N, C-alpha and C positions, 0 to 999 in steps of 0.2 A: 724265827717267826716274830715280827715286830708286834708290840702291844698297841692296840688302837683304843684310844679313849673316845667314847661317844658322850656328848653332853646334851641334855635336853633342858631347856629353860621353860618354866611354866608359871602361870598365874591365873587362877580360876579357870582351869582348862579341863574341867571334869568331862566335857563332851568329847574331847579329843585324846586325852592322855593315854588311854588304854591301847588304842591302835598304834600309837608311837612306840610304846613299850613292847607290844607284840612284834612290831617290825624289827626292833633290836634283838629280841629274843629269838627270832626266826633266822637270823644270820647264820650261815654255815661256817663262818670263820669263828674260831673258839677263843682266841686270845684277845678278848674285848673287856675293857673296863667301862662300866656304865655309871654316869653321874647325872642326877636330876637336881637342878637348882630351882627351887620353888620360892616365889616371892611372898610367902606367908598367905597362901590362898585362903579364902573364907568360904569356899564351896566344898564339894566333896573330892577335890583333886587329891589331897593327901590320903584320904581313905581309899580311893581307888588304886593309888600307887602301892599302898601297903597290902591291899587285898590280892595284888598280882603275885605276891610271894616270889619276887625275882631278886636275884643277887644284884644289888646296886648300892651306890652311895647317895643317900638323900640328904640334902641340906635345905631346910625350909626356914626362911627368915626374911624380914623386910629388906628391900634393896632400893637402889637409886636408879631403877630402870633396867631395861633388857641388857645393856652392855655391862653394867655393874654385875649383873647375874652371870653373864658370860665370862667375865674376868674371874669370878669366883670358880667357875668350872675349870678355867685354865690353871689357876693357882693350885687347885686340888687334884689336877690330873697327874697320874703317874705313868702314863703311856708314852710311847715314842712319837705317836701322831695323834692329832685331835680332829674330831668331826662334830659339827653342831647340827643336831636334828631336833628342832624345837617341837613343842606340843602341836599335834595335828599333822606334822610332816611324817612321811614314812619312806623307807628305802625303796628304790625302784624294783629291786628283786632280792631274793633270799641270798644270792651270792654276790651282792654289790661289794661288800668289804673285801671278800676274798679275791674278787676280780681286781680291785684297786691295789691291793697289796702286791700283786704280781707285777705291777708297773713301777713300784718304788725302788729307789736306790739311794745311796748316801749323798749323791750330788743334788738331788731334788729337794727343794724347800716347800713347794706347794704343788700338789697334784689337783688339777681342776677339770671339770667337765660340764655337762648340761643338766637341766632339770626339766620336770614336767609340772606345769601349773595346773592345779585341780581345785574344784569346788568341794564343799563339805561332803557332798554325796558321791564324790568320785565319778561324776557323770561327764562333766565338761573338762576336757583335757587339752592343754596347749603345750607343745614341745618348745622349749626355750633354749637355744644354744648359747654357750658362753661367748661373749664378745671377743675375748682374747687380749693378750698384752699389746698386740699391734694396734688395737683400737682403744687403748686406755684413755687417750685424751678426749675421746668422743663419748664414751659411756663406761660404766663399771666393767672391768675386764672379766670378772668372775661372778658367778652366782654364790651368794652366801651359803646356800645349801648344796653347792657343788664344789666344795673345797675340802681337801684332806691336807692338813697343815702340820708341818714338823713342830713338835712341842717346844723344842729349843729355840725356835724362832719366835713363837707366840708368847712364851713366858718373858721374853725380853722386849716384846712390843705388845702390851695389852691394849684394849680398846680405849680410846680417848673419851672420857665421860663428859667432856664439854659438848659432844655431839649426841643428840638424843635419838636420831633415826638413821644416820648415815655413817656411824663410826666404823662400820665394816668397810665402807667405801674408802674411808681414810686409811685403814689398815692395808687394803688392796693397793692403793696408790703408793703408799710408803714402800711396799714390797716391790712393785714394778719399777719405781724410779730409783730404788737402791739395788737394782739388778739381782734380786734373789731369783733362784732358778725355779721357774714355774713351767710345769709340763702339762700339756693338754691331752686328755684322753677322750676320744670321740664316743662317749657313752653318757646316758643319763644317770645321775647319782641318786636322785630322790624325787618323790612326789611332794611338791611344796604347796601347802594349803594357802589358798588365796586369802589375803587379809594381812593383819599385823600392823605394826607401828608405821612402817614406811608407806603403806597403801591407805591407811585411814587418816593420815595427816599429810596429804600430798603437797599442799602449798608450802608448809614448813619444811617438809622433806626436800623439796627442790631448792629452796633457798639455802638450806644447810649444805646440800650437795655442791652448790655454786661456791660457797665459802671454802669447801675442801678442795674442789677442783682448782681454785685460784692459787692454792699453795703449791701445786705440783706441775701445772702445765703453763706454757707460754701464753702471754696475754692475747696474742693474735689468734690463738686457737680456742679461747674461751667461748666465743659465740657459737662455735660448732659443738660445744659440749651439751649432752642430753639434758642435764639439770638446768642449764642456762636457757636453752631454747624452749623447754617445756614450761619453765616458770614464766618466761616472758609471754608466751602464748596464752597461758591461763590467766595471768595477771591482766593482760590487755583485754581479754574477754570479760573478766570479772568487773573491771573498772571502766569498760567501754572506751578504751584508749587506742590510739593508732599504734599498731605493733612495731612499725619501723622507728617511730619516734621513741617509743619506750625502750626498744632494743639499744638505740644509740645512747639514751640517757643512762640506762642501768649498766650497760656494758662498757662504759668508757674506762673505768678503772676499778672494778670490783676487787681485783687482785690486791690493791693497796688500801682496801677499806679500813683495815686495822691501823695502818699508818695515818690515814686521813683522820680517823677518830682520835688518835693520839695528838694530832695537830690541833684539833678542836679542844681537846682537854687542856693542852698547854696554853691555848689562847684564852679560854674562858674557864672561870671557876665554878659557876653555877649554870647548869644546862637543863633545859626543858625539851620535851619532844612532843610534836603534834602527831597523833595517830598511834594506836597500840595494836599493831599487827605483827606479822612474822618478822618484818625488818626490825622493828623495835625490839622484839625478843632477841634478835641476833646482836644488836649493837649495845643494848643496855648493860650487859656484863662488862664491856670495855669501859663504859663511862663511870661505873662504880658509884662512890658516894657523891660524885659531882652531879649525878642525875637527881634533880630536885623534884620534878613532877612530869607526868605524861597527861596530856589533854586529849580526850576522845569523846565524841558525841555519844558513844555506846558504853560509857564508863560503868554504868550500873549493871550491865549484863556480861562484862568481861571478867573471866576467872583468872586472876593473876595476883602475885604478891608485890608487883611493882606499884609505885605510888600513882594513883589515878585521880583525875578530877574532870568535871565538865569544862568545856572550853571557856565558858563565861566566867569560870572561877580562876582563870589564869592571872587575872589582875591582882589576886590575893598573894601571888608568889613572886619572889624577887629572883630574876634570872638574867644572865648576861647574853644568852642566845637561845633560840628555840629551833630545833632541827625538824624539818619536814621529812617524815619517814615514808610518806606515801609517794613512791616513785611514779613520775608521770603526771602528778596532779599539783605540782609546785605552784603554777601560776594561779590556779583557782584558790588554793589554800592561802597563798600569800595575800591575795586580795581580801579574802575573808578575815585573816588575822589583822590586817591593817585597818580595813574599813569597818569591820563589825566589832573587833575586840580591842582595837586601839594599840596593837603591838607596833613598836617602831620598826620601820623597814630594815634599818641597819642591824637589827637583832635577829633577823631571819637567816637561817642557814639551810641550804638544801644539799643533799649528798652528791648532786651532780655539778656543784658550783666550783669544785676544786679538782676536777679530774680531767684525764686526757680524752682526746677525740678519736674515735675509731670509725669514722665515716668511710674509711677505705675498705671496710669489710663488705663483701658482696651483699646486695640488697635482699636477696631471697635466701640467705643462709638458713634461717630458722625453718622456713617451710620445706626446704630441701632435706635438712637433717631430720625433721619430723616425719616426713613421708618416705624418705629414702629413695634410692634408685635401683633397688634390687630387681632382678628378673623374677617375674611371677612364674610359678610352676604351671605350665600349660602350653598355650599356643604362641607361636612366633607372631609378633606384631610390629608395626612401624615404630610405635612408641619405644619399645625395647631396643630396636635397631638404632634409634637415635639417642639412646641413653649413654651416660658416661661409662657405665659398666661395659657395654658393648664396645665402645671406642677403645677402652683400656685393653680388652682382650684381643681385639682385632689388630691392635698395634703390636702386641706380643707375637701374633701370628705373622707379622711382617706383611700386612695387607693395608690397603688404604682405608682409614677409618670412615670415609664417606661411602664405602661400599655396603649397601643395604641388601644383604643376601641371606636367605634363610639357612643355608648350610653353615655359614659362619656364625649365625645365631646359635645353631646346635653346638658348635665348638665352644662358643662363649658361655652358653647355658651350662654345659658340663663343667667347664673350668670354674665358673663362679660358684656353682653348687659345691664343689670340692674346696674352693678357697674359703668360702663362708664357714665351712665346717673344720677349718684349720688343718686340712689334710695335705695341703701343698707345702710341706716342709720336711726337713731332714728327719729320717727315722720312720717314715711311712712308706708303704708298698702299694702300688697300684697295678691292676691287670686290665689291659685294653683288648677288646675283641674287634676283629675285622678292621684293623687300624689303617690299612692302605698307606697312603702318603699324607694322611691328615696331620695337622700340626700338634695334636694333643700330647702324644708321648714325649716328644722333644721339649715341649713347653713344660710339662710336669718335671722332667729331668732337670730343667734349668732352675727349678725350685728345690733341687737336691732330693727329689723323690726317687725311690728305686722302682723301676717300671719293667713289667714283662709285657711286651707288645706281641700280639698274635694276629695271624691271618690265615686264610685258607691255603692249603698246599698248592704249589704252583701249577701242577698238572690239572687239578680240578678247577682252579681259577681260569686257566686257559680255555677249558671246555665251556665255562659259563660266560666267557667274554670279558672278564674283569681286567685281564692283562692288556687289553687293547685300549682301555680308557684311562690308564694311569691311576686306577683306583685299587691297586693291589700291591702289597709289599712282599717281595721275595726274600729280602735280606735287610739287615740292620741299617745300612747306609741310606736306604730309601726313606726311612722314617724320619731322619734328620735332614732331609733334602733342602730345607730352607735355612739350615744352620742356625736355628733358634737357640739351640744349646751348644755351648763350647764342645768341640769335637771330643776332646779327651774326657771331659766330664760325662758326656753322653755315652761314650764307650764303656765307662766304669759303672754307670747307673742303669743302662737299658740293655735288656736281652730280648731275643726274638725266638718265637716258637710257632710252627705251623699248627693250626688247630681248626677243627670243624665245630662250629657253634652248635650243631645238632648232636654232638657227641663229645661233651667236655670231659677230659680225664679226671678221675677222682683224686689225683695227687695235687691238683691245683687248689691249694687251700691257704688260709691264714693271711689273706690280703686285707688291707685296710679299706680299699675301695676298688670297684670295678666300673667299667664304662663301655658303652657302645654308641656310636654315632651313625645313624642312618644304616643300620644293619639288620634289625629285626624283620624288616619287610622283605628281605632277600633270602630267607631261609626255606622258602618253598610254599608256605601257607601261613595263615593267621595262627592256626593251632601250633605250628612249629615255633613261631616267634614267641607266642605266649609261653610255651613249655621252656624255651630258652631262659626267659625271665626267671621262672621258678628254679630251674636247674642251676643257673649261674650263681645263685645265692650260696651254694655250698662252697664257693671259692672265698667267701668273706669270713672274717672273724665275727664272733657275736657282736652286734652293734655296728658292724661295718656298713658302708654306704654304696649303693648301686645307683648309677645315673645312666639313663638310656634316652635316646631320641629316636623318633621313627616318623614314617609318613602317616598323615592323619587325613581322613576323608571328611572334609569340611562341609560338603554339599549333601551328604546322605547318611542317615543313621539306619538305613535298611539295606539298600543295594550297595555292593562294593566288589572289589576284586579280592577274593578269598584265597586263591591258589595261584601259583605261577612264580615268575622271576621277581616280580614286585607286587606285593599285596598292600592293601590300604586298610588301616585300622579305623574302625568307626568309634563314635563315642561310647556305644554300648559295649564294644570290645574292651576299651580302656576301663570302663566302669566294672566289667566282669573281672578283669585282671586285678584291679584295686581291691575289690571285695574278697577275692580268693586270697590275696596276699595278707589282708587283714585277718581273715579267718585262720591263716597259718601262724598268726602272731606277729607278723611284721608290721612296720609303720610306713605309711605312704603319705608324702606331702600332698596337701589339698591342691586339686587341679582347677585352673581357670580355663573354661572352654570358650570364653568370649574371643572373637577374632579381631577385635580392634575396629575403630571407626574413622581412622585417618585415611587420606587419599590413597596411599599405596596399599593399605589394607584392602581397599575395594577394587584394586586393579588385579585382573586375572592374566597372568603371563601365558602366552601361547608359544608352541614350538616355531622356530628354534628359540630357546629360552634366553632371556637377557642375562648378562653378567652382573648387572646391578638392578636395584629396585625389584628384587625377585623374592616375594613373600608367598603369594598364592599362584598356583599354576593349574592348567587343565591337563589331566592325564586320563587318556581314554575319554570318558564322558563325565569325569568327576573333578571337582575343584578340590585341590589338596594343599596342605601346608605341613609344617613340622610341629611336633608336639614333644614335650619332655616329661620324664618321670623321675622322681627321686624316692628311693626306697631305703629304709633302715632295717637291717636284719635284726630279728629278735635276739635278745640276750640268751 
C-alpha cells in the first residue's frame, strides 16, 4: 500500500483551511502523510490548523512565493507519491485517493485527471477536463490539482523559482518532453477554488507561460499556444492595437528572447528601458547590473524594486540604448522619445527589430484557438457539419468530408466526445449498443480500444425489418465492413454479442465508456428509451462516460410520437432525463437546443431523403433532427 503525501500550501487562508483539512481527514485511504506549508500567516490560519487536532506536519515560515512553499513540501515529503491540495481546494470524493492508488504501478510517473472549478460557496461548478499530453503544445496538459506525482521524480525536479505563476506548467512540459510516463484517468480529482496567483495576475501569467512554452515547443507552433494567443488578444484590447499586427510583431521570435537580450547586453554596456510592465519584469533579470533606469509615465504608482524615473528625467542618465518594452507601440514611442525627449534615434532598440518573420502563420490562428471548433453538446447544425472536427472524423469513417449528413454528425459527435476525454487509446474498454454496420466500433479499435459491440438477435431483427435495411449486425465481420481498422487488430480487439437494449444483462460491467447512435428511439416508446439510459449506466465504471444520440422533435414540445417503431424525443423529455440523472448523482453536459441559422439549418428534407445536406427532415408531421447527450456516471 503506497504512502501518499498530501501537501497544502497556505497564506492567510483562515476562511478556507478548515474545509481542506476536513477533506484530507475524510479520505478512506489510510496511508497518508499530510504536510501544511504556511507562509507565516498573520491571520488565524495557524490557530485554526492547530485547533483541528489532526496528525500533520506543519511548517510556518516566510517563503519566496507559492512554488518555494511547494518545494518545501516536496523536500519534507516521505511518501511514495505526492499530491498538492492547496488551501480552499477539496478532494472530489472521500474515496479519491483510494481510487487513484488502484491505478498506480511502478511504470507510471504521473497519474493525472480532471478537476471541478468552484466558487467559494460551492454553488457554481465547472467541470474541466485535462488537456492531455497530446495537446501539450497548445495548452497545459494537466491541471495542477489533478496530478498524483511520483516523489522520486519531483525531488529531482523541483519547481523553478524564476517563475512566479507558471512554474507548474514548466514542470509539466519538462515531464512531457522528457517522455516520463503520464497516465490519464477519466475522473475528477478535486474541487479547485477559483482564484489564486495565476488567475489574479492574468497578464503576467500569460507572458510567463509564453516564455516557458518557447523552451519546449517548435517556433511554428507557438502562435497556437494558449498563453500566446490569450496574451496577444488581451494586450491588443488593452492597448487598442491591431491584433494581427501585434501577433506578427510579438510572435516573430519570442523563443529566442533570452538570446536576443544577451546580444543587446554584449553590444551595449548601459541599458535603459521605456515602460515598466510585464515585459519589463520578464527581461529585467537578464539585463542585470547593465540595466541603468526604466522610464515610465506612471512611475509614482508602480510598486517595484527596479530603478524608475519619469520619462522627462531620462536626460539625467547616461545610457547606450533604450529598449521599448511596449510591444505594438514602437512607432508612437519612438516618435515621442525623439521629438519630446531628445533621445537619439540610433539609441532606440525595439524587441521586434532583430527577430524572424512568421507571416506564414494562418491569419486567424488566435481566434480559432481561442474559440475552438468543438462540437457543442446538443443539436446537429450546419456549422458543426462544416467544422474541422466533423471533417476529421468523417475522413476516419472513409466518407467524403463534404457530405453534410446528420447521421454522420452523430458518429462524429460520439467519437469527438470520447476523444476529448482521452478514452480512445490503449487500455480502455468501450461498449456499443445497436451498432449495426456503423463505423464507430471499428474506428475505436483502430485507436487500440477494446470494444464489445452488441446488436439485437437476428430473429428479432428480422421481425422488425432491420435486416432489410443493412442496419443490423449479425456477426463481427459486418462491423468492420469499411476496413477502417486493420483486420487482425480488429479481430483481437473487438468482440460481438447479441443483446436486447430493453433487457441489459447484469454481467456487462466495468466499461470505461458506452455509446448508442440513433437507437433510443427504436425501443418501443419514449419511456423505454429513457429507461435504457438509466439502466445502461450500470455497465460503466464509476466516473465512466455515456454518449447517446437520438431523434429530436424540433417542431413541437407538446405533441410527438411517443410509442411505436420510431419515437421522437421532445425538449421536455430531454430536460426530464437530465434532471433525473442529476438527481441520481450523475453529471450531464449542458445541452444547446438552438437549431442553427445557416441555410441548410433552415432546409427541411422531404421523402425520399437526400444523401447530402440532410440536417432536418419531415417525419409524419414533425420536423426532426439529431441531438446528443454526454453523461458522466457518479463516482
